[in-house]
LOVOLO-498312 format. One record per residue (C-alpha): residue number from 1; z, y, x. Coordinates in nm, 4 decimals, padded with zeros to 6 digits. Example, Ala and Ser with C-alpha at 12.3 -4.5 7.8 and 13.67 -1.06 7.14 Angstrom:
<nodes>
  num        zz        yy        xx
    1   00.7800  -00.4500   01.2300
    2   00.7140  -00.1060   01.3670
</nodes>
This chain:
<nodes>
  num        zz        yy        xx
    1   07.6351   21.3250   07.5270
    2   07.5163   21.0070   07.6877
    3   07.4054   21.0862   08.0397
    4   07.3811   20.7392   08.1912
    5   07.3982   20.6283   08.5522
    6   07.3153   20.2641   08.6294
    7   07.5135   20.0983   08.9086
    8   07.4539   19.7630   09.0729
    9   07.8281   19.7192   09.1354
   10   07.9940   19.5685   08.8298
   11   08.3460   19.6800   08.9233
   12   08.2366   20.0471   08.9381
   13   08.0948   20.0557   08.5865
   14   08.2609   20.2059   08.2806
   15   08.0712   19.9612   08.0606
   16   07.8898   19.6322   08.1131
   17   07.5778   19.6404   07.8966
   18   07.3627   19.3542   07.7741
   19   07.0112   19.4331   07.6537
   20   06.9398   19.2411   07.3330
   21   06.5925   19.1182   07.2392
   22   06.6664   19.1302   06.8678
   23   06.7775   19.4465   06.6924
   24   07.0108   19.2800   06.4412
   25   07.2208   19.1242   06.7216
   26   07.2966   19.4558   06.8950
   27   07.6172   19.6591   06.8667
   28   07.4250   19.9812   06.9229
   29   07.0669   20.0935   06.8780
   30   06.9765   20.3408   07.1514
   31   06.6907   20.5794   07.2071
   32   06.6087   20.6960   07.5598
   33   06.5452   21.0687   07.5826
   34   06.3187   21.2204   07.8453
   35   06.5144   21.5461   07.8580
   36   06.8841   21.5695   07.9381
   37   06.9681   21.8371   07.6807
   38   06.8403   21.6125   07.3991
   39   07.0880   21.3318   07.4768
   40   07.3396   21.4302   07.2100
   41   07.5700   21.1524   07.0953
   42   07.6406   20.8049   07.2274
   43   07.3190   20.6441   07.1024
   44   07.0808   20.8963   07.2612
   45   07.0623   20.8167   07.6305
   46   06.9285   21.0045   07.9290
   47   06.9229   20.8197   08.2602
   48   07.0213   21.0099   08.5734
   49   07.0118   20.9080   08.9377
   50   07.3052   21.1368   09.0166
   51   07.6322   20.9522   08.9612
   52   07.8443   21.2680   08.9607
   53   07.6415   21.4119   08.6700
   54   07.6811   21.1066   08.4448
   55   07.9063   21.0791   08.1414
   56   07.8996   20.7002   08.1569
   57   07.8330   20.4555   08.4391
   58   07.6832   20.1283   08.3231
   59   07.6062   19.7902   08.4738
   60   07.3292   19.5726   08.3301
   61   07.5002   19.2429   08.2510
   62   07.2748   18.9384   08.2376
   63   07.5188   18.7225   08.0405
   64   07.5823   18.8316   07.6833
   65   07.9378   18.7001   07.6595
   66   08.0465   18.9091   07.9610
   67   07.9155   19.2389   07.8238
   68   08.1287   19.5128   07.6705
   69   07.8380   19.6305   07.4577
   70   07.5073   19.4839   07.3398
   71   07.2250   19.7345   07.2963
   72   06.8728   19.7351   07.1621
   73   06.6312   20.0135   07.2555
   74   06.4428   20.1605   06.9596
   75   06.1177   20.3528   06.9849
   76   06.2023   20.6224   06.7297
   77   06.4857   20.8714   06.7771
   78   06.5991   20.8698   06.4130
   79   06.6581   20.4915   06.4251
   80   06.9254   20.5179   06.6966
   81   07.2810   20.4544   06.5775
   82   07.6222   20.3545   06.7060
   83   07.8911   20.4771   06.9405
   84   08.0904   20.3626   07.2416
</nodes>
């Protein structure tokens, strides 16, 4: 599952994520689910505002070279692929 909590404190994050503008440059293609139970697998994300319920805490990195993972958000669930 990928229940994601976004922090604004870099040192508290499990992963630093950079959002790519071009799909072919991303390490992972993600799809954002609107229901928690549908977020099965690393590439299907559900955002939560409850840190204690998250599987992964992320920080949005604004510099690509500092990120642990580069993602691109797809608009169709079946196009999501990749893992942490």
